[in-house]
MDTraj code that builds the backbone (N, CA, C; nanometers):
import mdtraj as md
import numpy as np

residues = "MET ASN VAL GLY ILE VAL ARG ALA VAL LEU ALA LYS THR GLY ALA SER GLY ILE ASP LYS LEU PRO ALA THR GLY PRO VAL THR VAL GLN VAL PRO GLY PRO GLY GLU SER GLY LEU ASP GLY ASP PRO ILE CYS ASP THR ASP HIS HIS GLY GLY PRO ASP GLN ALA VAL TYR ALA TYR ALA ARG GLU ASP LEU ASP GLY TRP GLU PRO GLU LEU GLY PRO LEU ARG ALA GLY THR PHE GLY GLU ASN LEU THR THR ARG GLY VAL ASP VAL THR GLY ALA GLU LEU GLY GLU ARG TRP ARG VAL GLY ALA VAL LEU LEU GLN VAL THR VAL PRO ARG ILE PRO CYS ARG THR PHE ALA ALA TRP LEU GLU ARG GLY GLY TRP VAL ARG THR PHE THR ARG ALA ALA ARG PRO GLY ALA TYR LEU SER VAL VAL GLU PRO GLY GLU VAL HIS ALA GLY ASP PRO VAL THR VAL GLU HIS ARG PRO GLY HIS GLY VAL THR ILE GLY THR ALA PHE ARG ALA LEU LEU THR GLU PRO GLU LEU LEU PRO GLY LEU LEU ALA ALA GLY ASP ASP LEU LEU PRO GLY VAL ARG ALA GLN VAL GLU ARG ARG THR ARG SER".split()
xyz = np.array([
    [0.6363, 2.3517, -0.3245],
    [0.6869, 2.3020, -0.1958],
    [0.8051, 2.3875, -0.1523],
    [0.8198, 2.4022, -0.0208],
    [0.9268, 2.4841, 0.0355],
    [1.0062, 2.4007, 0.1349],
    [1.1387, 2.4128, 0.1278],
    [1.2247, 2.3416, 0.2222],
    [1.3126, 2.4424, 0.2934],
    [1.3591, 2.4054, 0.4140],
    [1.4255, 2.4999, 0.5016],
    [1.5758, 2.5030, 0.4862],
    [1.6312, 2.6147, 0.5340],
    [1.7754, 2.6268, 0.5525],
    [1.7988, 2.6610, 0.6994],
    [1.9046, 2.6092, 0.7543],
    [1.9336, 2.6330, 0.8960],
    [2.0001, 2.7690, 0.9115],
    [1.9473, 2.8498, 1.0001],
    [2.0078, 2.9791, 1.0289],
    [1.9776, 3.0170, 1.1731],
    [2.0585, 3.1065, 1.2279],
    [2.0322, 3.1590, 1.3614],
    [1.9100, 3.2491, 1.3553],
    [1.8320, 3.2473, 1.4631],
    [1.7131, 3.3315, 1.4721],
    [1.7333, 3.4296, 1.5849],
    [1.7029, 3.5577, 1.5587],
    [1.7210, 3.6606, 1.6595],
    [1.6433, 3.6268, 1.7853],
    [1.6984, 3.6605, 1.8997],
    [1.6349, 3.6432, 2.0311],
    [1.6142, 3.4973, 2.0665],
    [1.6863, 3.4084, 2.0003],
    [1.6714, 3.2667, 2.0316],
    [1.8096, 3.2022, 2.0299],
    [1.8373, 3.1230, 2.1297],
    [1.9628, 3.0503, 2.1323],
    [1.9549, 2.9334, 2.0363],
    [2.0603, 2.9154, 1.9581],
    [2.0630, 2.8027, 1.8659],
    [2.0172, 2.8409, 1.7275],
    [1.9792, 2.7393, 1.6495],
    [1.9437, 2.7586, 1.5099],
    [1.8029, 2.7097, 1.4854],
    [1.7478, 2.7491, 1.3701],
    [1.6130, 2.7086, 1.3325],
    [1.6087, 2.6814, 1.1833],
    [1.5196, 2.5909, 1.1439],
    [1.4957, 2.5647, 1.0033],
    [1.3662, 2.6276, 0.9559],
    [1.3168, 2.7328, 1.0249],
    [1.1885, 2.7926, 0.9911],
    [1.1911, 2.8632, 0.8561],
    [1.3077, 2.9086, 0.8135],
    [1.3174, 2.9804, 0.6865],
    [1.3075, 2.8802, 0.5719],
    [1.1923, 2.8780, 0.5045],
    [1.1704, 2.7857, 0.3936],
    [1.1785, 2.8618, 0.2612],
    [1.2410, 2.8000, 0.1621],
    [1.2528, 2.8581, 0.0292],
    [1.1888, 2.7648, -0.0724],
    [1.1242, 2.8213, -0.1753],
    [1.0628, 2.7355, -0.2769],
    [1.1648, 2.6410, -0.3395],
    [1.1275, 2.5150, -0.3507],
    [1.2155, 2.4148, -0.4119],
    [1.2210, 2.4373, -0.5622],
    [1.3358, 2.4104, -0.6209],
    [1.3538, 2.4312, -0.7644],
    [1.3269, 2.3055, -0.8460],
    [1.3098, 2.1934, -0.7804],
    [1.2836, 2.0682, -0.8499],
    [1.1868, 1.9837, -0.7708],
    [1.1673, 1.8597, -0.8110],
    [1.0760, 1.7715, -0.7367],
    [1.1269, 1.7461, -0.5954],
    [1.0332, 1.7324, -0.5017],
    [1.0653, 1.7069, -0.3612],
    [1.0051, 1.5725, -0.3224],
    [1.0876, 1.4891, -0.2613],
    [1.0395, 1.3601, -0.2115],
    [0.9767, 1.3795, -0.0746],
    [0.8551, 1.3301, -0.0600],
    [0.7818, 1.3392, 0.0660],
    [0.7600, 1.1980, 0.1177],
    [0.7964, 1.1750, 0.2432],
    [0.7866, 1.0411, 0.2997],
    [0.7472, 1.0484, 0.4462],
    [0.7158, 0.9348, 0.5041],
    [0.6827, 0.9299, 0.6470],
    [0.8116, 0.9510, 0.7258],
    [0.8180, 1.0563, 0.8081],
    [0.9421, 1.0841, 0.8809],
    [0.9524, 1.0077, 1.0115],
    [1.0737, 0.9986, 1.0632],
    [1.0940, 0.9489, 1.1972],
    [1.0682, 1.0585, 1.2983],
    [1.0784, 1.0284, 1.4285],
    [1.0579, 1.1304, 1.5324],
    [1.1522, 1.2488, 1.5128],
    [1.0982, 1.3699, 1.5214],
    [1.1794, 1.4898, 1.5102],
    [1.2318, 1.5179, 1.3714],
    [1.1770, 1.4518, 1.2700],
    [1.2214, 1.4733, 1.1325],
    [1.1075, 1.5310, 1.0491],
    [1.1453, 1.5991, 0.9401],
    [1.0484, 1.6489, 0.8444],
    [1.0118, 1.5389, 0.7462],
    [0.8951, 1.5528, 0.6852],
    [0.8558, 1.4585, 0.5826],
    [0.9149, 1.4896, 0.4468],
    [0.9858, 1.6022, 0.4338],
    [1.0439, 1.6427, 0.3071],
    [1.1938, 1.6198, 0.3086],
    [1.2458, 1.5580, 0.2056],
    [1.3899, 1.5418, 0.1932],
    [1.4565, 1.6790, 0.1892],
    [1.5643, 1.6941, 0.2660],
    [1.6399, 1.8187, 0.2638],
    [1.5811, 1.9306, 0.3462],
    [1.4826, 1.8993, 0.4302],
    [1.4189, 2.0026, 0.5124],
    [1.4590, 1.9805, 0.6585],
    [1.5495, 2.0612, 0.7126],
    [1.6007, 2.0342, 0.8478],
    [1.5015, 2.0719, 0.9579],
    [1.5006, 1.9931, 1.0631],
    [1.4261, 2.0239, 1.1865],
    [1.5302, 2.0415, 1.2966],
    [1.5347, 2.1608, 1.3552],
    [1.6329, 2.1866, 1.4603],
    [1.5760, 2.1629, 1.6004],
    [1.4525, 2.2076, 1.6227],
    [1.3874, 2.1879, 1.7525],
    [1.3093, 2.0572, 1.7463],
    [1.3803, 1.9469, 1.7658],
    [1.3176, 1.8154, 1.7492],
    [1.2256, 1.7778, 1.8646],
    [1.2285, 1.8554, 1.9743],
    [1.1368, 1.8278, 2.0848],
    [0.9945, 1.8730, 2.0534],
    [0.9810, 1.9756, 1.9684],
    [0.8502, 2.0353, 1.9453],
    [0.8039, 2.0286, 1.8000],
    [0.8905, 1.9903, 1.7091],
    [0.8551, 1.9909, 1.5678],
    [0.8969, 1.8606, 1.5007],
    [0.8318, 1.8328, 1.3893],
    [0.8648, 1.7137, 1.3127],
    [0.7959, 1.5895, 1.3659],
    [0.8258, 1.4784, 1.3012],
    [0.7634, 1.3518, 1.3372],
    [0.6458, 1.3204, 1.2466],
    [0.5925, 1.1993, 1.2558],
    [0.4875, 1.1556, 1.1630],
    [0.3632, 1.2433, 1.1611],
    [0.3245, 1.3009, 1.2756],
    [0.2023, 1.3817, 1.2802],
    [0.2249, 1.5258, 1.2364],
    [0.3520, 1.5651, 1.2214],
    [0.3860, 1.6989, 1.1737],
    [0.4828, 1.6869, 1.0557],
    [0.4520, 1.5959, 0.9656],
    [0.5431, 1.5694, 0.8540],
    [0.5507, 1.6863, 0.7573],
    [0.4370, 1.7522, 0.7364],
    [0.4270, 1.8632, 0.6411],
    [0.3431, 1.9726, 0.7058],
    [0.3867, 2.0983, 0.6875],
    [0.3079, 2.2111, 0.7363],
    [0.2561, 2.2894, 0.6158],
    [0.1249, 2.3131, 0.6126],
    [0.0609, 2.3839, 0.5019],
    [0.0033, 2.5165, 0.5487],
    [0.0198, 2.6182, 0.4651],
    [-0.0411, 2.7490, 0.4917],
    [-0.0943, 2.8032, 0.3599],
    [-0.2093, 2.8671, 0.3647],
    [-0.2751, 2.9131, 0.2430],
    [-0.2132, 3.0421, 0.1908],
    [-0.1945, 3.0484, 0.0593],
    [-0.1468, 3.1715, -0.0037],
    [-0.2439, 3.2860, 0.0254],
    [-0.3731, 3.2552, 0.0277],
    [-0.4725, 3.3580, 0.0549],
    [-0.4547, 3.4166, 0.1950],
    [-0.4145, 3.3320, 0.2927],
    [-0.3928, 3.3820, 0.4288],
    [-0.2636, 3.4625, 0.4375],
    [-0.1600, 3.4207, 0.3646],
    [-0.0392, 3.5035, 0.3570],
    [-0.0734, 3.6412, 0.3010],
    [-0.1536, 3.6423, 0.1946],
    [-0.1929, 3.7707, 0.1353],
    [-0.2659, 3.8572, 0.2373],
    [-0.3463, 3.7945, 0.3225],
    [-0.4193, 3.8693, 0.4234],
    [-0.3300, 3.9345, 0.5278],
    [-0.2091, 3.8799, 0.5472],
    [-0.1144, 3.9373, 0.6428],
    [-0.0298, 4.0491, 0.5812],
    [-0.0275, 4.0594, 0.4500],
    [0.0655, 4.1530, 0.3864],
    [0.0411, 4.3006, 0.4216],
    [-0.0834, 4.3468, 0.4395],
    [-0.0995, 4.4860, 0.4819],
    [-0.0290, 4.5176, 0.6138],
    [-0.0147, 4.4178, 0.7007],
    [0.0517, 4.4374, 0.8297],
    [0.2007, 4.4065, 0.8234],
    [0.2394, 4.3039, 0.7466],
    [0.3775, 4.2545, 0.7486],
    [0.4585, 4.2911, 0.6254],
    [0.3924, 4.3383, 0.5203],
    [0.4624, 4.3622, 0.3948],
    [0.4626, 4.2373, 0.3077],
    [0.5314, 4.2420, 0.1923],
    [0.5296, 4.1276, 0.1002],
    [0.5801, 3.9996, 0.1665],
    [0.5099, 3.8897, 0.1433],
    [0.5439, 3.7605, 0.2035],
    [0.5590, 3.6571, 0.0927],
    [0.6812, 3.6084, 0.0743],
    [0.7019, 3.5021, -0.0236],
    [0.6557, 3.3691, 0.0337],
    [0.6324, 3.2733, -0.0525],
    [0.5986, 3.1390, -0.0076],
    [0.7099, 3.0865, 0.0825],
    [0.6713, 3.0286, 0.1953],
    [0.7670, 2.9742, 0.2909],
    [0.7994, 3.0656, 0.4065],
    [0.7547, 3.1912, 0.4011],
    [0.7889, 3.2864, 0.5074],
    [0.7380, 3.2424, 0.6440],
    [0.6230, 3.1779, 0.6480],
    [0.5671, 3.1334, 0.7763],
    [0.6187, 2.9949, 0.8151],
    [0.7203, 2.9471, 0.7450],
    [0.7773, 2.8170, 0.7756],
    [0.7013, 2.7017, 0.7144],
    [0.6088, 2.7341, 0.6228],
    [0.5280, 2.6277, 0.5635],
    [0.6047, 2.5543, 0.4541],
    [0.5828, 2.4229, 0.4496],
    [0.6369, 2.3409, 0.3419],
    [0.5501, 2.3479, 0.2183],
    [0.4203, 2.3620, 0.2397],
    [0.3233, 2.3596, 0.1306],
    [0.2420, 2.4882, 0.1353],
    [0.2600, 2.5731, 0.0339],
    [0.1814, 2.6950, 0.0221],
    [0.0666, 2.6651, -0.0737],
    [-0.0545, 2.6565, -0.0188],
    [-0.1689, 2.6155, -0.0993],
    [-0.2357, 2.7360, -0.1648],
    [-0.3147, 2.7076, -0.2648],
    [-0.4016, 2.8090, -0.3248],
    [-0.5346, 2.7418, -0.3577],
    [-0.6443, 2.8058, -0.3176],
    [-0.7756, 2.7523, -0.3474],
    [-0.8228, 2.6441, -0.2521],
    [-0.7513, 2.6252, -0.1415],
    [-0.7896, 2.5255, -0.0410],
    [-0.8163, 2.5978, 0.0912],
    [-0.9290, 2.5689, 0.1537],
    [-0.9618, 2.6307, 0.2828],
    [-0.8881, 2.5546, 0.3923],
    [-0.7666, 2.5992, 0.4229],
    [-0.6851, 2.5273, 0.5215],
    [-0.7472, 2.5388, 0.6602],
    [-0.7908, 2.6577, 0.6982],
    [-0.8514, 2.6755, 0.8302],
    [-0.9796, 2.5935, 0.8431],
    [-1.0508, 2.5779, 0.7333],
    [-1.1754, 2.5022, 0.7338],
    [-1.1581, 2.3542, 0.7071],
    [-1.0347, 2.3084, 0.6915],
    [-1.0110, 2.1657, 0.6689],
    [-1.0444, 2.0872, 0.7945],
    [-1.1074, 1.9734, 0.7790],
    [-1.1408, 1.8897, 0.8931],
    [-1.0231, 1.8020, 0.9324],
    [-1.0103, 1.7765, 1.0612],
    [-0.9118, 1.6792, 1.1074],
    [-0.9404, 1.5462, 1.0374],
    [-0.8372, 1.4853, 0.9829],
    [-0.8554, 1.3608, 0.9097],
    [-0.8820, 1.3796, 0.7611],
    [-0.9002, 1.5017, 0.7180],
    [-0.9208, 1.5292, 0.5748],
    [-0.7965, 1.4880, 0.4958],
    [-0.8171, 1.4321, 0.3763],
    [-0.7038, 1.3839, 0.2975],
    [-0.6888, 1.4642, 0.1691],
    [-0.5634, 1.5049, 0.1437],
    [-0.5308, 1.5844, 0.0260],
    [-0.4352, 1.5076, -0.0648],
    [-0.4641, 1.5115, -0.1926],
    [-0.3710, 1.4587, -0.2920],
    [-0.2900, 1.5751, -0.3490],
    [-0.1572, 1.5625, -0.3410],
    [-0.0663, 1.6630, -0.3965],
    [0.0377, 1.5874, -0.4787],
    [0.0329, 1.6004, -0.6087],
    [0.1221, 1.5203, -0.6913],
    [0.0958, 1.3732, -0.6664],
    [0.2028, 1.2987, -0.6396],
    [0.1896, 1.1557, -0.6123],
    [0.1651, 1.1265, -0.4648],
    [0.1575, 1.2293, -0.3834],
    [0.1535, 1.2145, -0.2376],
    [0.0114, 1.2297, -0.1851],
    [-0.0236, 1.1477, -0.0878],
    [-0.1503, 1.1618, -0.0165],
    [-0.1194, 1.2026, 0.1269],
    [-0.1773, 1.3151, 0.1699],
    [-0.1542, 1.3712, 0.3024],
    [-0.2836, 1.3711, 0.3821],
    [-0.2698, 1.3688, 0.5156],
    [-0.3871, 1.3723, 0.6034],
    [-0.3704, 1.4829, 0.7072],
    [-0.4715, 1.5683, 0.7184],
    [-0.4712, 1.6797, 0.8127],
    [-0.4742, 1.6253, 0.9554],
    [-0.3841, 1.6768, 1.0402],
    [-0.3746, 1.6245, 1.1769],
    [-0.4070, 1.7294, 1.2839],
    [-0.3316, 1.8377, 1.2899],
    [-0.3480, 1.9366, 1.3965],
    [-0.3139, 2.0757, 1.3441],
    [-0.3635, 2.1819, 1.4117],
    [-0.3222, 2.3170, 1.3760],
    [-0.1822, 2.3486, 1.4268],
    [-0.1210, 2.4449, 1.3661],
    [0.0083, 2.4952, 1.4144],
    [-0.0155, 2.5824, 1.5383],
    [0.0627, 2.5605, 1.6415],
    [0.0603, 2.6433, 1.7612],
    [0.1804, 2.7369, 1.7549],
    [0.1592, 2.8687, 1.7543],
    [0.2721, 2.9608, 1.7369],
    [0.3674, 2.9582, 1.8552],
    [0.4955, 2.9802, 1.8259],
    [0.5983, 2.9750, 1.9295],
    [0.6886, 3.0974, 1.9194],
    [0.7787, 3.1105, 2.0153],
    [0.8661, 3.2278, 2.0189],
    [0.9647, 3.2300, 1.9034],
    [0.9994, 3.1123, 1.8495],
    [1.0869, 3.1099, 1.7323],
    [1.0193, 3.1784, 1.6139],
    [0.8902, 3.1528, 1.5960],
    [0.8118, 3.2146, 1.4889],
    [0.8137, 3.3666, 1.5047],
    [0.7904, 3.4138, 1.6280],
    [0.7905, 3.5572, 1.6546],
    [0.9279, 3.6179, 1.6308],
    [1.0322, 3.5485, 1.6771],
    [1.1673, 3.5996, 1.6598],
    [1.2069, 3.6044, 1.5122],
    [1.1656, 3.5037, 1.4374],
    [1.1965, 3.4990, 1.2949],
    [1.1366, 3.6190, 1.2212],
    [1.0121, 3.6558, 1.2569],
    [0.9466, 3.7694, 1.1918],
    [0.9856, 3.9029, 1.2549],
    [1.0541, 3.8956, 1.3707],
    [1.0965, 4.0169, 1.4423],
    [0.9759, 4.1048, 1.4740],
    [0.8705, 4.0411, 1.5272],
    [0.7470, 4.1122, 1.5597],
    [0.7136, 4.0939, 1.7064],
    [0.7170, 4.2025, 1.7818],
    [0.6738, 4.1969, 1.9198],
    [0.5254, 4.1644, 1.9286],
    [0.4889, 4.0775, 2.0203],
    [0.3490, 4.0402, 2.0376],
    [0.2932, 3.9532, 1.9270],
    [0.3831, 3.8943, 1.8460],
    [0.3350, 3.8189, 1.7306],
    [0.2556, 3.6943, 1.7695],
    [0.2966, 3.6249, 1.8736],
    [0.2229, 3.5042, 1.9135],
    [0.0790, 3.5404, 1.9452],
    [0.0585, 3.6506, 2.0157],
    [-0.0774, 3.6949, 2.0496],
    [-0.1538, 3.7367, 1.9233],
    [-0.0872, 3.8086, 1.8348],
    [-0.1519, 3.8551, 1.7117],
    [-0.1934, 3.7379, 1.6241],
    [-0.1032, 3.6418, 1.6060],
    [-0.1309, 3.5249, 1.5225],
    [-0.2431, 3.4415, 1.5830],
    [-0.2401, 3.4274, 1.7150],
    [-0.3434, 3.3497, 1.7826],
    [-0.4799, 3.4147, 1.7676],
    [-0.4850, 3.5451, 1.7827],
    [-0.6121, 3.6164, 1.7718],
    [-0.6725, 3.6029, 1.6319],
    [-0.5884, 3.5993, 1.5299],
    [-0.6371, 3.5887, 1.3924],
    [-0.6972, 3.4514, 1.3627],
    [-0.6491, 3.3473, 1.4326],
    [-0.7036, 3.2110, 1.4185],
    [-0.6990, 3.1608, 1.2747],
    [-0.5868, 3.1885, 1.2069],
    [-0.5597, 3.1306, 1.0748],
    [-0.4253, 3.0569, 1.0864],
    [-0.4237, 2.9403, 1.1530],
    [-0.2976, 2.8810, 1.1964],
    [-0.2241, 2.7969, 1.0944],
    [-0.2906, 2.7586, 0.9871],
    [-0.2310, 2.6582, 0.9000],
    [-0.2468, 2.5201, 0.9613],
    [-0.2102, 2.4190, 0.8838],
    [-0.2350, 2.2811, 0.9274],
    [-0.1110, 2.1950, 0.9109],
    [-0.0893, 2.1079, 1.0090],
    [0.0084, 2.0003, 0.9941],
    [-0.0609, 1.8799, 0.9306],
    [0.0193, 1.8034, 0.8565],
    [-0.0325, 1.6858, 0.7894],
    [0.0628, 1.5686, 0.8046],
    [0.0062, 1.4498, 0.8094],
    [0.0853, 1.3276, 0.8061],
    [0.0888, 1.2752, 0.6625],
    [0.1804, 1.1835, 0.6374],
    [0.1965, 1.1268, 0.5035],
    [0.1302, 0.9892, 0.5010],
    [0.0277, 0.9747, 0.4181],
    [-0.0421, 0.8467, 0.4015],
    [0.0236, 0.7658, 0.2903],
    [0.0518, 0.8320, 0.1781],
    [0.1197, 0.7690, 0.0651],
    [0.2360, 0.8582, 0.0243],
    [0.3596, 0.8103, 0.0373],
    [0.4757, 0.8912, -0.0004],
    [0.4889, 0.9025, -0.1518],
    [0.5753, 0.9946, -0.1929],
    [0.5997, 1.0131, -0.3357],
    [0.6673, 1.1456, -0.3616],
    [0.6586, 1.1931, -0.4839],
    [0.7200, 1.3199, -0.5221],
    [0.6142, 1.4266, -0.5467],
    [0.6522, 1.5489, -0.5135],
    [0.5683, 1.6656, -0.5381],
    [0.6507, 1.7655, -0.6177],
    [0.5869, 1.8273, -0.7173],
    [0.6506, 1.9315, -0.7970],
    [0.5817, 2.0645, -0.7689],
    [0.6563, 2.1726, -0.7820],
    [0.5968, 2.3058, -0.7696],
    [0.4820, 2.3180, -0.8691],
    [0.3704, 2.3704, -0.8219],
    [0.2546, 2.3875, -0.9083],
    [0.1585, 2.2702, -0.9098],
    [0.1944, 2.1586, -0.8457],
    [0.1007, 2.0472, -0.8375],
    [-0.0255, 2.0924, -0.7630],
    [-0.1429, 2.0651, -0.8176],
    [-0.2650, 2.1070, -0.7476],
    [-0.2889, 2.0250, -0.6214],
    [-0.3607, 2.0857, -0.5281],
    [-0.4041, 2.0169, -0.4069],
    [-0.5511, 1.9798, -0.4253],
    [-0.5808, 1.8514, -0.4172],
    [-0.7175, 1.8024, -0.4342],
    [-0.7633, 1.7360, -0.3056],
    [-0.8784, 1.7779, -0.2550],
    [-0.9345, 1.7134, -0.1357],
    [-0.9985, 1.5821, -0.1796],
    [-0.9414, 1.4703, -0.1349],
    [-0.9921, 1.3387, -0.1747],
    [-1.0902, 1.2795, -0.0738],
    [-1.0824, 1.3256, 0.0502],
    [-1.1724, 1.2703, 0.1536],
    [-1.1939, 1.3748, 0.2608],
    [-1.3201, 1.3941, 0.2973],
    [-1.3555, 1.4841, 0.4067],
    [-1.4417, 1.4045, 0.5043],
    [-1.3970, 1.3879, 0.6281],
    [-1.4658, 1.2963, 0.7201],
    [-1.6120, 1.3300, 0.7482],
    [-1.6443, 1.4591, 0.7554],
    [-1.7825, 1.4973, 0.7785],
    [-1.8201, 1.5204, 0.9236],
    [-1.7237, 1.5101, 1.0169],
    [-1.7561, 1.5326, 1.1585],
    [-1.7610, 1.6800, 1.1959],
    [-1.7084, 1.7670, 1.1084],
    [-1.7190, 1.9104, 1.1309],
    [-1.6137, 1.9718, 1.2201],
    [-1.5192, 1.8940, 1.2707],
    [-1.4139, 1.9481, 1.3574],
    [-1.2992, 1.9951, 1.2678],
    [-1.2869, 2.1248, 1.2546],
    [-1.1912, 2.1832, 1.1620],
    [-1.0625, 2.2272, 1.2324],
    [-0.9642, 2.2573, 1.1502],
    [-0.8385, 2.3138, 1.2021],
    [-0.8659, 2.4409, 1.2809],
    [-0.9507, 2.5278, 1.2285],
    [-0.9820, 2.6520, 1.2986],
    [-1.0501, 2.6283, 1.4312],
    [-1.1453, 2.5353, 1.4342],
    [-1.2142, 2.5035, 1.5595],
    [-1.1177, 2.4463, 1.6623],
    [-1.0324, 2.3529, 1.6182],
    [-0.9363, 2.2924, 1.7103],
    [-0.8407, 2.3972, 1.7662],
    [-0.7950, 2.4870, 1.6826],
    [-0.7030, 2.5921, 1.7265],
    [-0.7681, 2.6799, 1.8317],
    [-0.8894, 2.7260, 1.8039],
    [-0.9581, 2.8133, 1.8993],
    [-0.9884, 2.7397, 2.0292],
    [-1.0271, 2.6126, 2.0195],
    [-1.0568, 2.5352, 2.1403],
    [-0.9343, 2.5203, 2.2290],
    [-0.8207, 2.4928, 2.1676],
    [-0.6987, 2.4674, 2.2444],
    [-0.6379, 2.5939, 2.3023],
    [-0.6611, 2.7105, 2.2374],
    [-0.5895, 2.8317, 2.2788],
    [-0.6760, 2.9435, 2.3331],
    [-0.7953, 2.9647, 2.2793],
    [-0.8699, 3.0851, 2.3174],
    [-1.0137, 3.0605, 2.3600],
    [-1.0738, 2.9492, 2.3209],
    [-1.2147, 2.9251, 2.3502],
    [-1.2322, 2.7847, 2.4089],
    [-1.1938, 2.7662, 2.5343],
    [-1.1968, 2.6320, 2.5931],
    [-1.3353, 2.5690, 2.5976],
    [-1.4387, 2.6512, 2.5848],
    [-1.5735, 2.5938, 2.5836],
    [-1.5962, 2.5056, 2.4598],
    [-1.5086, 2.5176, 2.3598],
    [-1.5195, 2.4353, 2.2395],
    [-1.4514, 2.2992, 2.2557],
    [-1.3765, 2.2804, 2.3628],
    [-1.2978, 2.1581, 2.3789],
    [-1.3810, 2.0300, 2.3699],
    [-1.4934, 2.0198, 2.4404],
    [-1.5675, 1.8930, 2.4333],
    [-1.6072, 1.8547, 2.2910],
    [-1.6339, 1.9550, 2.2075],
    [-1.6746, 1.9278, 2.0704],
    [-1.5669, 1.8631, 1.9860],
    [-1.4404, 1.8767, 2.0273],
    [-1.3325, 1.8153, 1.9501],
    [-1.3421, 1.6634, 1.9504],
    [-1.4040, 1.6081, 2.0547],
    [-1.4145, 1.4624, 2.0642],
    [-1.5005, 1.4036, 1.9524],
    [-1.5798, 1.4881, 1.8862],
    [-1.6619, 1.4408, 1.7743],
    [-1.5759, 1.3948, 1.6570],
    [-1.4475, 1.4337, 1.6564],
    [-1.3587, 1.3919, 1.5484],
    [-1.3226, 1.2441, 1.5574],
    [-1.3523, 1.1802, 1.6704],
    [-1.3260, 1.0374, 1.6840],
    [-1.1788, 1.0042, 1.6662],
    [-1.1514, 0.9045, 1.5832],
    [-1.0134, 0.8600, 1.5634],
    [-0.9295, 0.9613, 1.4871],
    [-0.9917, 1.0646, 1.4293],
    [-0.9154, 1.1684, 1.3601],
    [-0.8528, 1.2687, 1.4569],
    [-0.8884, 1.2612, 1.5848],
    [-0.8262, 1.3440, 1.6879],
    [-0.7044, 1.2700, 1.7407],
    [-0.5877, 1.3306, 1.7290],
    [-0.4653, 1.2634, 1.7727],
    [-0.4737, 1.2266, 1.9209],
    [-0.4168, 1.1123, 1.9609],
    [-0.4246, 1.0695, 2.1008],
    [-0.3753, 1.1744, 2.1991],
    [-0.2682, 1.2450, 2.1656],
    [-0.2171, 1.3461, 2.2566],
    [-0.3133, 1.4614, 2.2748],
    [-0.3811, 1.5003, 2.1667],
    [-0.4805, 1.6069, 2.1759],
    [-0.6024, 1.5574, 2.2536],
    [-0.6442, 1.4346, 2.2270],
    [-0.7575, 1.3767, 2.3011],
    [-0.7282, 1.3768, 2.4513],
    [-0.6075, 1.3363, 2.4891],
    [-0.5722, 1.3332, 2.6309],
    [-0.5765, 1.4735, 2.6905],
    [-0.5304, 1.5723, 2.6148],
    [-0.5346, 1.7106, 2.6630],
    [-0.6787, 1.7574, 2.6813],
    [-0.7639, 1.7267, 2.5833],
    [-0.9049, 1.7651, 2.5941],
    [-0.9682, 1.7009, 2.7169],
    [-0.9460, 1.5713, 2.7358],
    [-1.0078, 1.5017, 2.8486],
    [-0.9563, 1.5552, 2.9816],
    [-0.8273, 1.5868, 2.9880],
    [-0.7713, 1.6396, 3.1121],
    [-0.8296, 1.7776, 3.1443],
    [-0.8391, 1.8615, 3.0432],
    [-0.8848, 1.9982, 3.0665],
    [-1.0350, 2.0054, 3.0926],
    [-1.1111, 1.9146, 3.0364],
    [-1.2561, 1.9177, 3.0594],
    [-1.2949, 1.8521, 3.1910],
    [-1.2023, 1.7766, 3.2513],
    [-1.2284, 1.7181, 3.3834],
    [-1.2077, 1.8196, 3.4949],
    [-1.1200, 1.9159, 3.4709],
    [-1.0838, 2.0103, 3.5784],
    [-1.1893, 2.1187, 3.5974],
])
top = md.Topology()
chain = top.add_chain()
for i, resn in enumerate(residues, 1):
    res = top.add_residue(resn, chain, resSeq=i)
    for name in ("N", "CA", "C"):
        top.add_atom(name, md.element.get_by_symbol(name[0]), res)
traj = md.Trajectory(xyz[None], top)
């Protein structure tokens, strides 16, 4: 697990908690309030766009970090602002509503990460939002179903997969680059967050 430290980010007014460092001991994970992280000691600075129950934990695959290294150089766990650096889990292929057991904690996949200018400024990469979007390996936000403690090295086990086929990758592409996929997101049923459902319905009506 990785938790953030507050620091100024180039080309951005104010501070950010995007810089995550591997935790040295157990981390308590709980259901956060609005604009808060689900991890104890993990600051959220931009509370308008980050944090809250549906974005309690952000996961990114170690395999996807490795895939960026030829372009970005060595990437330690937490570089992309992820709280949970997974290994052996298809994060992009995870279905909305999929449940993961990590240590004593049960998490539920909610939405893909949408890249922002803070992310680009943190990496100091021009055109990074476009590059990250084109790659369509966004990582996943998760809510906390059962709180508890997580230790470094705890395996991630998929305990439930809904079976509707609406994945993090599909949702990301539908929302950002392939609007023709939007109607298909409704197949996720109650696993599609109300705010995303409203966006899909609004955009498919126009």
